[in-house]
Steps between C-alpha positions, in 0.01 A plus 500: 500500500481792264492517124814721500698274736788313338558266800128411496519401138815307557322309788208419268737352247740305724352450841130466454541260210733272703320168562649477854375846588157417357476182709607677816261788443208250531574508871413873511230735378688695231406863464610737235461873569551774246659760727406780261135408489472380864720754685289478814623144552860589446458792740338274761825298507719812517600461133671161568309347208697716259827492692515121548296371202246351729318515825420243760 
């Protein structure tokens, strides 16, 4: 995620507020990474966090 990222904001509004997504996410350990503040993590995954909207 990034403050300037329109798709990230759209996912916050539509995806992460969806009750089915919220229920399913209980099966995982959700992690939210600000790629601007935590660039080392994005770089560790070859930038895939930014490219694909997630890692894992």
